[in-house]
Backbone as CSV, one residue per row, in Angstrom:
resi,resn,N_x,N_y,N_z,CA_x,CA_y,CA_z,C_x,C_y,C_z
1,MET,3.185,15.491,-30.440,4.464,15.882,-29.862,4.676,15.146,-28.549
2,THR,5.850,14.631,-28.401,6.173,13.907,-27.175,6.786,14.850,-26.160
3,GLY,6.995,14.334,-24.976,7.633,15.133,-23.931,9.067,15.483,-24.284
4,ALA,9.748,14.571,-24.972,11.129,14.846,-25.390,11.166,15.985,-26.403
5,ASP,10.171,16.019,-27.288,10.113,17.116,-28.260,9.893,18.453,-27.570
6,LEU,8.990,18.466,-26.600,8.726,19.708,-25.870,9.953,20.168,-25.087
7,LEU,10.646,19.212,-24.458,11.864,19.550,-23.720,12.948,20.065,-24.666
8,LEU,13.053,19.447,-25.830,14.021,19.899,-26.829,13.718,21.329,-27.278
9,LEU,12.447,21.615,-27.527,12.053,22.975,-27.925,12.281,23.984,-26.799
10,ALA,11.984,23.589,-25.566,12.178,24.501,-24.439,13.662,24.815,-24.239
11,LEU,14.497,23.791,-24.300,15.937,24.031,-24.161,16.483,24.838,-25.330
12,GLY,15.952,24.604,-26.520,16.351,25.405,-27.677,15.967,26.858,-27.507
13,ALA,14.768,27.104,-26.962,14.338,28.483,-26.721,15.227,29.163,-25.676
14,VAL,15.616,28.414,-24.643,16.530,28.972,-23.639,17.877,29.296,-24.278
15,ALA,18.366,28.405,-25.130,19.656,28.633,-25.786,19.601,29.850,-26.700
16,VAL,18.530,29.980,-27.475,18.403,31.132,-28.372,18.241,32.419,-27.571
17,GLY,17.438,32.382,-26.510,17.261,33.571,-25.677,18.551,33.999,-24.996
18,ALA,19.280,33.054,-24.448,20.552,33.379,-23.800,21.569,33.861,-24.825
19,GLY,21.551,33.276,-26.025,22.454,33.739,-27.083,22.148,35.163,-27.493
20,ALA,20.860,35.501,-27.548,20.489,36.888,-27.860,20.947,37.832,-26.754
21,LEU,20.851,37.390,-25.501,21.325,38.227,-24.394,22.838,38.400,-24.419
22,VAL,23.565,37.379,-24.894,25.029,37.482,-24.991,25.415,38.646,-25.886
23,VAL,24.751,38.783,-27.009,25.159,39.805,-27.976,24.487,41.146,-27.756
24,THR,23.491,41.225,-26.858,22.823,42.511,-26.653,23.158,43.178,-25.328
25,THR,23.787,42.478,-24.403,24.079,43.084,-23.113,25.275,44.030,-23.199
26,LYS,25.272,45.020,-22.301,26.393,45.960,-22.243,27.413,45.552,-21.179
27,HIS,27.125,44.502,-20.421,28.022,44.030,-19.375,28.809,42.841,-19.898
28,LEU,30.123,42.961,-19.936,30.950,41.876,-20.473,30.884,40.617,-19.629
29,VAL,30.904,40.760,-18.332,30.875,39.597,-17.460,29.518,38.904,-17.558
30,ARG,28.457,39.699,-17.627,27.131,39.091,-17.803,27.035,38.370,-19.144
31,ALA,27.676,38.911,-20.162,27.682,38.233,-21.460,28.337,36.860,-21.334
32,GLY,29.414,36.777,-20.569,30.059,35.484,-20.338,29.156,34.524,-19.584
33,LEU,28.406,35.039,-18.613,27.498,34.177,-17.858,26.298,33.745,-18.709
34,TYR,25.794,34.638,-19.554,24.730,34.246,-20.484,25.237,33.183,-21.462
35,LEU,26.509,33.275,-21.816,27.095,32.264,-22.695,27.118,30.900,-22.004
36,VAL,27.365,30.888,-20.694,27.315,29.638,-19.932,25.909,29.040,-20.007
37,VAL,24.880,29.888,-19.849,23.497,29.399,-19.917,23.189,28.854,-21.311
38,CYS,23.617,29.578,-22.340,23.366,29.154,-23.719,24.024,27.808,-24.009
39,LEU,25.287,27.669,-23.647,25.997,26.416,-23.901,25.479,25.281,-23.024
40,GLY,25.031,25.603,-21.815,24.427,24.586,-20.954,23.108,24.076,-21.515
41,ALA,22.308,24.980,-22.072,21.053,24.553,-22.702,21.330,23.689,-23.925
42,LEU,22.375,24.023,-24.650,22.750,23.193,-25.799,23.193,21.802,-25.345
43,ALA,23.908,21.736,-24.232,24.279,20.431,-23.679,23.030,19.659,-23.259
44,GLY,22.032,20.363,-22.731,20.769,19.709,-22.399,20.080,19.165,-23.638
45,ASP,20.149,19.903,-24.745,19.599,19.406,-26.008,20.292,18.115,-26.423
46,TYR,21.609,18.067,-26.261,22.338,16.848,-26.599,21.894,15.679,-25.716
47,LEU,21.633,15.955,-24.438,21.163,14.888,-23.549,19.801,14.364,-23.986
48,VAL,18.907,15.283,-24.375,17.584,14.864,-24.828,17.690,14.022,-26.093
49,LEU,18.637,14.357,-26.959,18.812,13.612,-28.206,19.527,12.281,-28.011
50,GLY,20.010,12.024,-26.794,20.650,10.746,-26.515,22.146,10.725,-26.742
51,ALA,22.762,11.874,-26.900,24.207,11.946,-27.121,24.879,12.381,-25.813
52,GLU,24.939,11.470,-24.862,25.440,11.813,-23.532,26.900,12.224,-23.554
53,LEU,27.713,11.516,-24.341,29.133,11.845,-24.397,29.357,13.246,-24.964
54,VAL,28.634,13.569,-26.022,28.774,14.896,-26.624,28.295,15.965,-25.646
55,ALA,27.247,15.669,-24.883,26.742,16.630,-23.896,27.788,16.909,-22.825
56,TRP,28.432,15.878,-22.329,29.427,16.096,-21.280,30.696,16.731,-21.826
57,VAL,31.036,16.425,-23.053,32.163,17.129,-23.674,31.819,18.606,-23.837
58,GLN,30.577,18.899,-24.206,30.116,20.290,-24.318,30.261,21.005,-22.979
59,VAL,29.853,20.354,-21.917,29.939,20.974,-20.591,31.396,21.167,-20.194
60,LEU,32.215,20.135,-20.360,33.607,20.232,-19.915,34.419,21.213,-20.749
61,ILE,34.301,21.120,-22.068,35.149,21.935,-22.933,34.617,23.348,-23.050
62,TYR,33.380,23.495,-23.483,32.877,24.835,-23.758,32.464,25.573,-22.499
63,VAL,31.592,24.970,-21.711,31.135,25.666,-20.511,32.280,25.836,-19.526
64,GLY,33.108,24.822,-19.397,34.205,24.914,-18.443,35.376,25.714,-18.945
65,ALA,35.992,25.263,-20.022,37.270,25.833,-20.438,37.134,27.129,-21.228
66,VAL,36.272,27.153,-22.225,36.206,28.321,-23.101,35.645,29.534,-22.359
67,VAL,34.619,29.339,-21.553,34.058,30.474,-20.822,35.041,30.966,-19.765
68,VAL,35.758,30.058,-19.115,36.793,30.487,-18.168,37.883,31.266,-18.908
69,LEU,38.257,30.807,-20.095,39.233,31.537,-20.899,38.716,32.920,-21.273
70,LEU,37.438,33.011,-21.635,36.837,34.304,-21.972,36.861,35.246,-20.773
71,LEU,36.455,34.759,-19.612,36.466,35.614,-18.422,37.891,35.962,-18.000
72,PHE,38.823,35.043,-18.190,40.226,35.318,-17.899,40.752,36.424,-18.822
73,ALA,40.370,36.367,-20.097,40.792,37.402,-21.037,40.168,38.744,-20.679
74,VAL,38.931,38.745,-20.195,38.286,39.982,-19.770,39.058,40.582,-18.602
75,MET,39.474,39.737,-17.674,40.235,40.247,-16.532,41.610,40.741,-16.968
76,LEU,42.251,40.060,-17.905,43.582,40.470,-18.348,43.571,41.796,-19.094
77,THR,42.521,42.041,-19.850,42.478,43.264,-20.647,41.935,44.450,-19.866
78,ARG,41.648,44.252,-18.609,41.107,45.312,-17.754,39.836,45.909,-18.354
79,ALA,39.001,45.047,-18.882,37.736,45.495,-19.457,36.824,45.959,-18.328
80,PRO,35.942,46.897,-18.611,35.047,47.379,-17.554,34.090,46.279,-17.105
81,ILE,33.874,46.213,-15.803,33.002,45.189,-15.252,31.540,45.598,-15.409
82,GLY,31.246,46.863,-15.224,29.867,47.339,-15.335,29.471,47.583,-16.768
83,ALA,28.381,48.359,-16.901,27.895,48.690,-18.242,28.928,49.549,-18.955
84,SER,29.137,49.288,-20.217,30.137,50.000,-21.001,29.459,50.667,-22.189
85,ASP,29.621,51.987,-22.298,28.987,52.716,-23.391,29.636,52.431,-24.733
86,ASP,30.910,52.014,-24.727,31.558,51.736,-26.015,31.070,50.438,-26.637
87,LEU,30.282,49.648,-25.891,29.688,48.446,-26.460,28.320,48.730,-27.081
88,ASP,27.875,49.977,-26.984,26.561,50.346,-27.500,26.692,50.739,-28.966
89,ARG,26.539,49.764,-29.811,26.615,49.987,-31.253,25.264,49.654,-31.857
90,PRO,24.974,50.202,-33.015,23.683,49.865,-33.628,23.609,48.379,-33.941
91,GLY,22.489,47.781,-33.592,22.346,46.342,-33.757,21.740,45.922,-35.076
92,TRP,21.238,46.873,-35.854,20.547,46.482,-37.086,21.460,45.842,-38.121
93,PRO,22.748,46.241,-38.269,23.561,45.524,-39.263,23.783,44.059,-38.880
94,ALA,24.038,43.821,-37.606,24.251,42.444,-37.166,22.966,41.632,-37.283
95,ALA,21.826,42.246,-36.945,20.550,41.547,-37.063,20.237,41.239,-38.525
96,LEU,20.554,42.175,-39.401,20.314,41.963,-40.828,21.182,40.822,-41.369
97,ILE,22.461,40.830,-41.001,23.371,39.780,-41.464,22.990,38.428,-40.856
98,GLY,22.724,38.409,-39.547,22.335,37.156,-38.891,21.022,36.610,-39.417
99,GLY,20.037,37.484,-39.589,18.753,37.045,-40.132,18.884,36.542,-41.553
100,GLY,19.678,37.247,-42.364,19.896,36.800,-43.747,20.606,35.466,-43.811
101,ALA,21.613,35.289,-42.949,22.329,34.012,-42.928,21.414,32.881,-42.455
102,GLY,20.613,33.150,-41.414,19.679,32.137,-40.928,18.632,31.772,-41.961
103,LEU,18.079,32.774,-42.643,17.092,32.514,-43.680,17.713,31.750,-44.853
104,GLY,18.929,32.148,-45.238,19.608,31.458,-46.334,19.890,30.007,-46.004
105,LEU,20.345,29.733,-44.777,20.605,28.346,-44.375,19.318,27.537,-44.286
106,SER,18.243,28.167,-43.816,16.962,27.463,-43.739,16.471,27.078,-45.125
107,VAL,16.546,28.010,-46.062,16.122,27.718,-47.431,17.002,26.623,-48.035
108,LEU,18.295,26.694,-47.782,19.219,25.687,-48.307,18.891,24.298,-47.759
109,LEU,18.644,24.197,-46.444,18.350,22.894,-45.846,17.003,22.351,-46.294
110,VAL,16.002,23.223,-46.378,14.696,22.755,-46.831,14.788,22.287,-48.283
111,ASP,15.523,23.014,-49.106,15.681,22.623,-50.497,16.482,21.325,-50.625
112,ALA,17.468,21.140,-49.770,18.317,19.954,-49.873,17.601,18.695,-49.403
113,TYR,16.812,18.791,-48.343,16.214,17.591,-47.759,14.728,17.430,-48.050
114,ARG,14.052,18.484,-48.439,12.627,18.417,-48.809,11.793,17.686,-47.757
115,TRP,12.083,17.942,-46.500,11.359,17.379,-45.368,11.371,15.853,-45.387
116,SER,12.420,15.274,-45.912,12.512,13.816,-45.957,12.951,13.280,-44.600
117,THR,12.653,12.045,-44.359,13.092,11.414,-43.126,14.430,10.737,-43.363
118,VAL,15.213,10.693,-42.335,16.545,10.106,-42.431,16.612,8.948,-41.445
119,THR,17.058,7.816,-41.923,17.228,6.681,-41.022,18.533,6.860,-40.251
120,LEU,18.431,6.667,-38.982,19.598,6.853,-38.124,20.373,5.548,-37.996
121,PRO,21.697,5.637,-37.933,22.488,4.415,-37.712,22.342,3.954,-36.267
122,ASP,22.890,2.807,-35.984,22.869,2.315,-34.612,23.596,3.297,-33.710
123,ALA,23.197,3.273,-32.447,23.824,4.177,-31.482,25.318,3.894,-31.402
124,GLY,26.098,4.956,-31.380,27.542,4.804,-31.342,28.054,4.573,-29.939
125,THR,29.276,4.172,-29.872,29.935,3.983,-28.586,31.034,5.035,-28.465
126,ALA,31.530,5.193,-27.274,32.614,6.138,-27.057,33.860,5.722,-27.833
127,GLU,34.042,4.422,-28.011,35.196,3.932,-28.764,35.114,4.351,-30.237
128,ARG,33.924,4.173,-30.847,33.765,4.571,-32.251,33.889,6.080,-32.422
129,LEU,33.331,6.832,-31.462,33.440,8.285,-31.529,34.892,8.722,-31.399
130,GLY,35.634,8.092,-30.494,37.053,8.412,-30.348,37.846,8.100,-31.600
131,GLU,37.521,6.997,-32.251,38.196,6.662,-33.509,37.922,7.715,-34.569
132,GLN,36.684,8.193,-34.661,36.335,9.214,-35.640,37.042,10.533,-35.342
133,ILE,37.049,10.924,-34.073,37.654,12.206,-33.706,39.149,12.192,-33.980
134,PHE,39.821,11.133,-33.550,41.270,11.127,-33.681,41.752,10.653,-35.040
135,ALA,40.856,10.180,-35.885,41.260,9.787,-37.233,41.051,10.931,-38.220
136,SER,39.865,11.520,-38.214,39.576,12.518,-39.252,39.341,13.917,-38.721
137,TRP,39.163,14.100,-37.420,38.879,15.428,-36.886,39.985,15.974,-36.002
138,VAL,41.169,15.401,-36.077,42.245,15.861,-35.203,42.766,17.233,-35.634
139,LEU,42.820,17.504,-36.923,43.316,18.795,-37.397,42.435,19.968,-36.958
140,PRO,41.100,19.884,-37.074,40.291,21.004,-36.574,40.460,21.242,-35.078
141,PHE,40.623,20.182,-34.291,40.848,20.363,-32.864,42.178,21.074,-32.608
142,GLU,43.194,20.738,-33.351,44.491,21.392,-33.189,44.427,22.858,-33.631
143,VAL,43.712,23.130,-34.706,43.550,24.520,-35.164,42.810,25.325,-34.103
144,LEU,41.793,24.731,-33.492,41.063,25.413,-32.432,41.961,25.688,-31.231
145,SER,42.831,24.766,-30.886,43.726,24.998,-29.750,44.713,26.115,-30.051
146,VAL,45.192,26.194,-31.292,46.086,27.302,-31.668,45.327,28.630,-31.634
147,LEU,44.076,28.623,-32.074,43.253,29.830,-32.033,43.050,30.309,-30.602
148,LEU,42.746,29.390,-29.690,42.557,29.774,-28.292,43.866,30.256,-27.665
149,LEU,44.969,29.635,-28.021,46.258,30.083,-27.507,46.586,31.487,-28.012
150,SER,46.313,31.748,-29.280,46.586,33.089,-29.810,45.670,34.118,-29.174
151,ALA,44.436,33.746,-28.835,43.545,34.674,-28.132,44.088,35.003,-26.750
152,LEU,44.634,34.020,-26.065,45.208,34.258,-24.749,46.449,35.134,-24.847
153,VAL,47.317,34.872,-25.829,48.507,35.702,-26.026,48.092,37.128,-26.382
154,GLY,47.074,37.275,-27.219,46.570,38.606,-27.560,46.042,39.343,-26.346
155,ALA,45.377,38.637,-25.444,44.881,39.273,-24.224,46.030,39.738,-23.343
156,VAL,47.087,38.940,-23.264,48.251,39.346,-22.473,48.909,40.575,-23.096
157,VAL,49.040,40.585,-24.406,49.651,41.731,-25.089,48.799,42.981,-24.900
158,LEU,47.486,42.854,-24.976,46.617,44.010,-24.772,46.666,44.521,-23.339
159,SER,46.900,43.620,-22.396,46.932,44.052,-21.002,48.250,44.718,-20.626
160,ARG,49.278,44.551,-21.438,50.585,45.174,-21.173,50.865,46.214,-22.246
161,PRO,50.598,47.487,-21.982,50.776,48.502,-23.015,52.236,48.753,-23.380
162,ASP,53.191,48.309,-22.545,54.589,48.555,-22.846,55.153,47.551,-23.856
163,ILE,54.458,46.460,-24.122,54.939,45.470,-25.090,54.749,46.020,-26.500
164,GLY,55.793,45.968,-27.295,55.706,46.401,-28.683,56.058,47.857,-28.905
165,ARG,56.324,48.607,-27.844,56.723,50.003,-28.015,58.183,50.097,-28.378
166,ARG,58.490,51.086,-29.195,59.900,51.342,-29.491,60.506,52.109,-28.324
167,THR,61.812,52.023,-28.162,62.465,52.658,-27.018,62.387,54.170,-27.092
168,GLU,62.334,54.751,-28.296,62.249,56.211,-28.367,60.852,56.710,-28.005
169,ASP,59.849,55.806,-28.011,58.504,56.200,-27.617,58.326,56.195,-26.104
170,VAL,59.192,55.475,-25.402,59.075,55.363,-23.957,59.746,56.577,-23.321
171,PRO,59.047,57.308,-22.464,59.668,58.476,-21.828,60.784,58.058,-20.878
172,ALA,61.803,58.873,-20.832,62.951,58.598,-19.967,62.571,58.875,-18.520
173,PRO,63.200,58.153,-17.583,62.933,58.417,-16.161,63.350,59.827,-15.787
174,ALA,62.743,60.340,-14.726,62.960,61.733,-14.305,64.408,61.997,-13.892
175,ASP,65.086,61.032,-13.281,66.470,61.268,-12.842,67.400,61.386,-14.025
176,GLU,67.164,60.677,-15.126,68.015,60.819,-16.313,67.794,62.164,-16.981
177,LEU,66.551,62.619,-16.995,66.261,63.924,-17.613,66.904,65.060,-16.821
178,ALA,66.922,64.913,-15.484,67.538,65.966,-14.656,69.045,66.013,-14.881
179,ALA,69.664,64.868,-15.133,71.097,64.826,-15.367,71.462,65.188,-16.804
180,GLY,70.475,65.335,-17.653,70.737,65.709,-19.042,71.024,64.536,-19.941
181,GLY,70.845,63.311,-19.454,71.147,62.133,-20.264,70.001,61.758,-21.169
182,ARG,70.348,61.024,-22.229,69.337,60.535,-23.158,69.357,59.019,-23.140
183,ARG,68.282,58.462,-23.485,68.183,57.013,-23.591,68.665,56.516,-24.888
């Protein structure tokens, strides 16, 4: 094992540990900060693998924008900052599903590749990567942007309880009730 392999394993362990903390903590803000650590460790893995552009895109897009969007949505929805008892749900169904999915994917990959070695192509350039992204991967990026926009709109709607109410559900002001008027 080389030093790069050990660093890759260490960063992977940090990413898995931080990811586990994201889903097990009762503090929403801490979950967002653990997500920053998890995504940062993943960016470190990309650096070790020699994909510098992908690592910096990971830092800029995910660590920067998505986590800020998540924390912004937490602030908009007036979520509790401290520990929240309503986040305390049994973890065994999620662990069972996650473990089953992980085991199934591991079996699938081992069966598909049979521990074979793969020859890597020449190192890519930012120009070739840009051509690939904007030629064949533009639709998934656009779908992701619509998904993030809808999450932000949903957070705004959740933070404003008066949006979507019918007028007969809204109580009339006290001065109209005293005068005998109806809305």
